[in-house]
C-alpha positions in Angstrom: -81.8 28.1 -76.8 -80.8 25.2 -74.6 -81.9 21.6 -75.2 -84.6 20.2 -73.0 -82.1 17.7 -71.5 -79.9 20.7 -70.5 -82.8 22.5 -68.7 -83.8 19.2 -67.0 -80.2 18.7 -65.8 -80.3 22.2 -64.3 -83.6 21.5 -62.6 -82.4 18.2 -61.2 -79.3 19.9 -59.9 -81.6 22.2 -58.0 -84.1 19.5 -57.0 -82.3 16.1 -57.2 -84.7 13.2 -57.8 -83.0 11.2 -55.1 -84.4 13.6 -52.5 -87.9 12.6 -53.4 -90.0 10.2 -51.2 -90.0 6.6 -52.4 -93.7 6.8 -53.3 -93.3 9.9 -55.4 -93.3 10.4 -59.2 -90.9 13.2 -60.1 -88.9 14.0 -63.2 -89.7 14.3 -66.9 -93.2 13.1 -67.8 -93.2 13.9 -71.5 -90.9 15.7 -74.0 -88.1 15.1 -76.4 -84.7 15.6 -74.6 -83.3 16.9 -78.0 -86.0 19.6 -78.3 -85.0 23.2 -77.9 -86.5 25.2 -74.9 -87.0 28.9 -74.9 -90.0 29.4 -72.5 -90.7 27.6 -69.3 -93.9 27.9 -67.3 -94.1 27.1 -63.6 -97.3 26.0 -62.0 -98.5 24.0 -59.0 -100.9 21.6 -60.8 -100.6 19.9 -64.2 -104.3 20.5 -65.1 -105.9 21.5 -68.4 -106.1 25.2 -67.5 -102.4 25.3 -66.9 -101.6 23.4 -70.1 -103.9 25.8 -72.0 -102.0 28.7 -70.6 -98.7 27.1 -71.7 -100.1 26.8 -75.2 -101.3 30.4 -75.3 -98.0 31.7 -74.0 -95.9 29.5 -76.4 -94.2 27.6 -73.6 -91.8 24.7 -74.5 -91.7 23.3 -71.0 -94.1 23.2 -68.0 -92.7 22.6 -64.6 -95.2 21.6 -62.0 -95.0 20.8 -58.3 -97.7 18.1 -58.3 -97.2 14.9 -60.4 -99.6 14.2 -63.2 -99.5 10.5 -62.6 -98.6 9.6 -59.1 -99.6 6.0 -59.6 -99.0 3.7 -62.6 -101.3 3.9 -65.6 -102.0 1.7 -68.6 -103.1 4.4 -71.0 -103.2 8.1 -71.8 -106.3 8.2 -74.0 -107.7 11.7 -74.3 -111.0 10.3 -73.0 -109.7 11.1 -69.5 -108.6 14.5 -68.2 -105.1 13.4 -67.6 -104.9 11.8 -71.0 -106.2 15.0 -72.5 -103.4 16.9 -70.8 -100.8 14.5 -72.2 -102.3 14.8 -75.7 -102.4 18.6 -75.5 -98.8 18.8 -74.3 -97.4 16.4 -77.0 -99.4 17.8 -79.9 -98.2 21.3 -78.9 -94.6 20.3 -78.5 -94.6 21.1 -74.8 -92.7 19.0 -72.2 -93.7 18.4 -68.6 -91.3 18.0 -65.7 -92.3 17.5 -62.0 -90.4 18.5 -58.9 -92.5 17.4 -55.9 -91.2 16.1 -52.6 -87.6 16.7 -53.9 -88.6 20.4 -54.0 -90.2 20.0 -50.5 -86.9 18.7 -49.1 -84.6 21.1 -50.9 -82.7 24.0 -49.3 -84.3 26.4 -50.2 -87.5 24.6 -51.0 -91.3 24.8 -50.9 -91.5 25.6 -47.1 -88.7 28.2 -47.3 -90.8 30.0 -49.9 -93.9 29.7 -47.7 -92.0 31.0 -44.7 -90.8 34.0 -46.7 -94.2 34.8 -48.0 -95.6 35.1 -44.4 -92.6 37.1 -43.0 -90.7 34.4 -41.1 -86.9 34.2 -40.8 -86.0 30.5 -41.2 -83.9 28.9 -38.6 -83.9 25.3 -39.8 -86.0 22.3 -40.9 -89.0 21.0 -38.9 -87.9 17.5 -39.7 -84.2 17.4 -40.7 -83.0 15.1 -43.6 -80.4 12.8 -41.8 -78.4 12.6 -45.1 -77.7 16.4 -45.0 -74.5 17.2 -42.9 -75.5 20.8 -42.8 -79.0 20.0 -41.3 -80.7 22.4 -43.7 -82.7 20.1 -45.9 -85.8 18.3 -44.8 -89.6 18.6 -44.3 -91.1 21.8 -43.2 -89.3 24.8 -41.7 -89.2 26.6 -38.3 -89.1 30.4 -38.4 -89.1 33.4 -36.2 -91.4 36.4 -36.3 -89.5 39.6 -35.7 -91.2 41.3 -33.9 -93.7 38.8 -32.5 -97.4 39.2 -33.3 -100.7 38.1 -31.8 -102.2 35.0 -33.5 -104.9 37.1 -35.1 -102.4 39.5 -36.5 -100.2 36.7 -37.8 -103.3 35.1 -39.4 -104.0 38.3 -41.1 -100.4 38.4 -42.4 -100.8 34.9 -43.7 -104.0 35.8 -45.5 -102.3 38.8 -47.1 -99.1 37.0 -47.9 -100.6 34.0 -49.8 -102.6 34.1 -53.0 -106.3 34.4 -52.3 -108.5 31.3 -52.3 -112.1 30.6 -51.5 -111.4 29.0 -48.2 -109.1 31.7 -46.8 -107.2 30.8 -43.7 -108.7 28.8 -40.8 -107.3 29.4 -37.3 -107.4 27.4 -34.1 -106.2 29.1 -30.9 -106.5 32.1 -28.7 -106.5 35.1 -31.0 -104.6 37.2 -28.5 -101.9 34.6 -28.0 -98.4 36.0 -28.8 -96.7 34.2 -31.7 -92.8 34.4 -32.0 -91.8 31.0 -33.4 -93.7 29.3 -36.1 -93.4 25.9 -37.9 -94.6 25.8 -41.5 -95.1 23.0 -44.0 -96.2 23.7 -47.6 -99.0 21.3 -48.6 -100.5 18.6 -46.4 -98.8 18.8 -43.0 -100.9 17.1 -40.3 -98.5 14.2 -40.2 -96.0 16.7 -38.6 -98.2 17.9 -35.8 -96.2 15.9 -33.2 -92.9 17.4 -34.6 -94.3 20.9 -34.4 -95.3 20.3 -30.8 -91.9 18.9 -30.0 -90.2 21.9 -31.5 -91.9 24.2 -29.0 -93.2 26.6 -31.6 -96.2 28.9 -30.9 -98.0 28.2 -34.1 -98.0 25.8 -37.0 -99.0 26.9 -40.6 -99.8 24.2 -43.1 -102.7 22.9 -45.3 -105.3 20.1 -45.3 -105.6 19.8 -41.6 -108.1 17.1 -40.8 -110.6 17.3 -37.9 -109.3 14.5 -35.7 -105.6 15.4 -35.9 -106.3 19.0 -35.4 -108.7 18.4 -32.5 -106.2 16.1 -30.8 -103.4 18.6 -31.3 -105.5 21.4 -29.8 -106.3 19.2 -26.8 -102.7 18.1 -26.3 -101.0 21.4 -26.2 -101.7 25.2 -26.7 -100.1 25.0 -30.2 -102.0 27.4 -32.5 -102.9 26.1 -35.9 -103.3 27.9 -39.2 -104.8 26.0 -42.1 -104.6 27.5 -45.6 -105.4 26.1 -49.0 -103.0 23.4 -50.2 -102.4 25.2 -53.5 -101.8 28.5 -51.8 -99.1 27.2 -49.4 -97.1 25.7 -52.4 -97.6 28.5 -54.9 -94.8 30.8 -53.5 -92.3 28.1 -54.4 -92.9 28.8 -58.1 -91.3 32.2 -57.9 -88.3 30.6 -56.1 -87.9 27.9 -58.6 -88.3 30.3 -61.6 -85.6 32.6 -60.2 -83.3 29.7 -59.6 -83.7 28.5 -63.2 -83.1 32.1 -64.4 -79.9 32.1 -62.5 -78.8 28.8 -64.1 -79.7 30.2 -67.5 -77.6 33.3 -66.9 -74.7 31.1 -65.8 -74.9 29.0 -69.0 -75.7 32.0 -71.2 -79.0 30.4 -72.3 -81.7 32.4 -74.0 -84.5 31.3 -71.7 -87.7 33.0 -70.5 -89.6 31.9 -67.4 -93.1 32.7 -66.2 -95.1 31.8 -63.1 -98.7 30.8 -63.6 -101.2 32.9 -61.6 -104.2 30.8 -62.5 -105.8 29.6 -59.4 -106.1 25.8 -59.6 -107.3 25.3 -56.0 -110.3 23.0 -56.5 -112.5 25.0 -54.0 -114.2 27.9 -55.9 -116.5 29.5 -53.4 -117.1 30.1 -49.7 -120.4 30.7 -48.0 -120.1 32.0 -44.4 -122.4 30.3 -42.0 -124.4 32.6 -39.6 -123.4 31.5 -36.1 -126.2 30.4 -33.7 -125.5 29.3 -30.2 
């Protein structure tokens, strides 16, 4: 089995820390670099349910997309839920590594996996990374639907392509509108609404769309909007990352097993339809 330091090196070759945003907190959170790693669990959120799954499965390393501590902390006492996560990991001999905005910006990255999950052929980034001479890395992706679909049909494809959550998929726009070019951004993406309009796409799929940005976008242009759960738009990347680590393990002849967590850690747990009254 490889050392943890070897596995982290492979992960950082796939998702270099320097690609992360300046405010982000990526990399190794806890773990002994000299420890041996035989099982790696991939998940979106570093929450207790995921850590419990890692313990049950016998994982040596958990790789999450979201950071455990995005801001500085002065203690990890088990009296807090984050402290309890750290205590469970350390007492069970499990390391934690985070690949967040560095995985968002990678080629392929989080938005590539989202685009593939909903049947898009990626043509390039929504916002290109100026440091990438190939112009493949960056935030979000632009893709093509082949053949085009109506907005309602594409929304149905999105709902079927992503893991189910209580909120489902919200849609803004004419349901009969043809959709051929789509911008996507895994996770919170309303900061890229202007870029989506500028790209001339027919629809924009992301998560966490707020009322005012969505309302203003709808008034400014006929751009259709699809809003899915944050967790659901980032979950497809887990398979991509696990497969990439599997390939690295095969190249180095490591005895390494990977698993993608299917535990739904989206915070919304139920949805009550509201009867419409004019």
